[in-house]
N, C-alpha and C positions, 0 to 999 in steps of 0.2 A: 404710506400704505393705508388703504381703507380697512376698516374693521371687518369688512366682508371678504377681504383677500385671504386665501389660504396661507397658513404659516409656511415659511421656508425652513428646510432642514439645514442645520448648521454643519452637519457632517453626514456622509453616507453611512448606512446601517446594514447589518448582515445577520442572518441566522446561520449557525454552524451546526450541521447534522452529521454526526460521525459516532458510530457505536463503540469504537475502540478508544478508550479514555486517553491512552498514551499518545496516540496519533492526533486526537483532538487537541490535546495540550500543545503538541509540537506545532500543529498547524496554526493554532491561535497565537502562539508566540511569534511565529514567522510573520503572520499577518500584521501583528502589532509593530514588528520591527520594520517591515517593508511598506506598510500602508498605515501609518499612525493615525491618520484622520478617520479611518474606518472604525465604527463602533459596533462590536459584536453584542447585539441586544439579547440573544438567547443561544444557549448551547444545549443540544438535545441528542438522544441516542437511538431514536427509532423514527420511522416514517410518520406515524400518527402524531407524535409529539412535534415533529417538524411542521406538519400541516397546522396544528394548533398555534405554534409559535409564529408562523407566517401570517395567520389570520389575526393574531393579537397585535403583532408589532409592525406589520406591513413593511418589511425591510426592502431596501433597494436590491440586495443580493441574497440569494440562498445558496450556501455551499452544501451540496447534498451527496452523501455517500451512496454510490450505486447499490451496494448490498447492505441494506439495513433491515433490522427486524420489523415485522408487522407490514410495512410498506417499503418498497425499494425507492431509491432516489428517482428512478424513472417514473414510478407510480405517482410520487409527489409532484414531480415536474408537470405531468399531464394535468393534475388537478389544479395547479396554480397557474395554468397557462396564461401568459400575458400580464401577470400581476407583479412579477419582479424578475430581475435577471438571475440566471442560473449558472453555477459552476459545479460540475460534477467532480466528486472525489473518487478516483478509480485506479485500479491496478491493471487495466487492459494493456495489451501489447500494441505495437505500432500499427498493425493492420486495423484493429478496431478503432484506434485513435483517429484514423482518417475520417470516420463518421463525425467526430467532434469538430475536426478542422473544417469539414464541409458545411456544417450547420451553424446556426446563430447561437452557439453555446460554447462555454469554456470548460476547462477541466484542470484538476490538480492530480498529479500522479502520486501514488503511494510508494514508498514513504516520501513526503514532500521535501523538495529541495528549494533553496532560496532562488536559484537561477530560474527554474521552471515556474515557480510561483510569481516571480517578478514579471514574467511574460503574461501570465494570466491576469495579474493586477492591472497591467497597462491596457490590456484589451477590455477589461471590465470598466476602467475609468473612461475609455472612449465610448463604450456602450451606454454608460450612465447618462450621457448627454442626449440619448434617444429613449423613447418609450420601450419597455420590455417587449420582446417578440413572442408571439404565440408559438411555442415549440412543438406542438402536437404532430405536425407533419414531419419535422426533422426527427422526432423521437421514433416515429414509425420506421424511418430509414435506419436509425441507430439499432433498433431491435433486430432488424434484418441482418445487420452486420456484426452483431455480437458474436464473439468466438464460441464455437461449439466444443472446442478442446477443453479438457479438464483444467480447472484453475488451481495452480500449484502455489505453495507458500512463496510469498515475496519477501517476508521479513519475519523476525523472531523477537518476541519480548523476553529478554533474559535477565536474570538476577545476578548482580555482582555486589556482594555485601548488602548494604541497605539500599542500593540504587537499582533501578530497573532501566536497562538499556535496550534501545531498538536497534537490531542488527539486520541489515539486508542479507539475503541468502548469498549474494555475490561475495560478501566479505568472509563467509564461513569456509574454513578449510576442511573441517570434519566434525562429526558428532560422535561421541563415545559414551556408552552407558556407564553410569556411576551410581550404583546401588539404586536408590529410589528416584534419582534424577538422571538427566542426560547432560553431559558436558558439551558446550558449544565452544569450539576453538577457532579463533581468527589468527591473523598474523601476529598480533601483539597482545591478545587478551584471551581469557577464559571466563565463561559464565555458565550458569545452570538454568535449565528449563525443566518443567515437569512432564513434557511429552516423552513417550517411550520411543525407542528405536523402531518398534513395530509400527507405531502411528506415523512416525516421520517417513518411513519407507513408502507409505501410500500417499503422503501429502507433498513430497518433494518431486521436482521434475526429474524423471528417470534418465533423461539425456544429460543431466548436469550432476546428479548425485547417485553414486553406486553404493549399495551395501556390500562390504567386503568381509564382514565378520558378523556374527550374531550380535555383537555389541558395538559395531562401527559402521558409519556411513561416511563416505569421503566425497568431496567435491572433485570431479575428474580434472578440472582445470588446475587443481593444486598439486597434482601428481607430477613429480619430476622424473622418476624412473621406477622400474620394478626390479627387485633384487631376489635372486633364487640362491638358496644355500645348497650345501652338498647333499642334503636329504630331500631336496625338492621343495622345501617350504618357501613360500613367497612372502615378501614384505614390500611396502611402498615407501619410497623416499619422497619427501615433500619438498616443494620449491622454497618455502619460506618458514619452515619449522625444522628443528634438528631431529625430532623423534621419528621413528619408523613405525608404520602401521602394519601389523600382521594380516595376511589374507588367509581366510579359512579355505580348506580344500574344496568346499562346495562352491566357492566363488573363483577358483582358478581359471575357469573357462572365460571369464571376462578379460583375461590378459593373455590369451593364447596368441594373439597377433602382435604382442609386444616383445 
């Protein structure tokens, strides 16, 4: 090799931009397990820091959270057009993901899973054999296809003892107010979060979660049956838990057809 030849990289490099620390840790761990040759040269939590890290490190890949403070992942991708390959970190539904599949870009769904991330890694490895594509045209199409419906909670960061666990909303059977905290109940575990029932009622998908008491929100998919006693009081029997959840009279109308 001549002294004038550019140095060759011994391993692919990446910048990881994700503002939720727990998710960033999980994604970094999965990347290390599934793509051990990849070197994450910088981890940042906002769009401006992502731009600076890309300028400094000139990575092969940028993992960009769609919704970051200061600049979104799409804003960053526009500004680095053609300088590195991009994989968006997103919680979009299947319809919006069609835009990713149609474009020259990849994505990682929140919360990340090994199976989906393995697919993204394989596609990125193939694309690393070619120069990065200018994504500005594809990003315009993505913006047009972004969902206009409200973005509901997809996961919860909950405390269990000294540990913090990431729980997807599909796992949650119900939420119940517990003094200053809210209890998150799944099939086999209970944990605490600081969100109130009032806040949760506006952040959860109303087609999936119903408030049935001033202190309780239940996943409708977790309901086995509705019980009425001699006084007309209602309670919910769950599919995977022994306890019954009382239904306040103000919410009886939800179960009129049951």
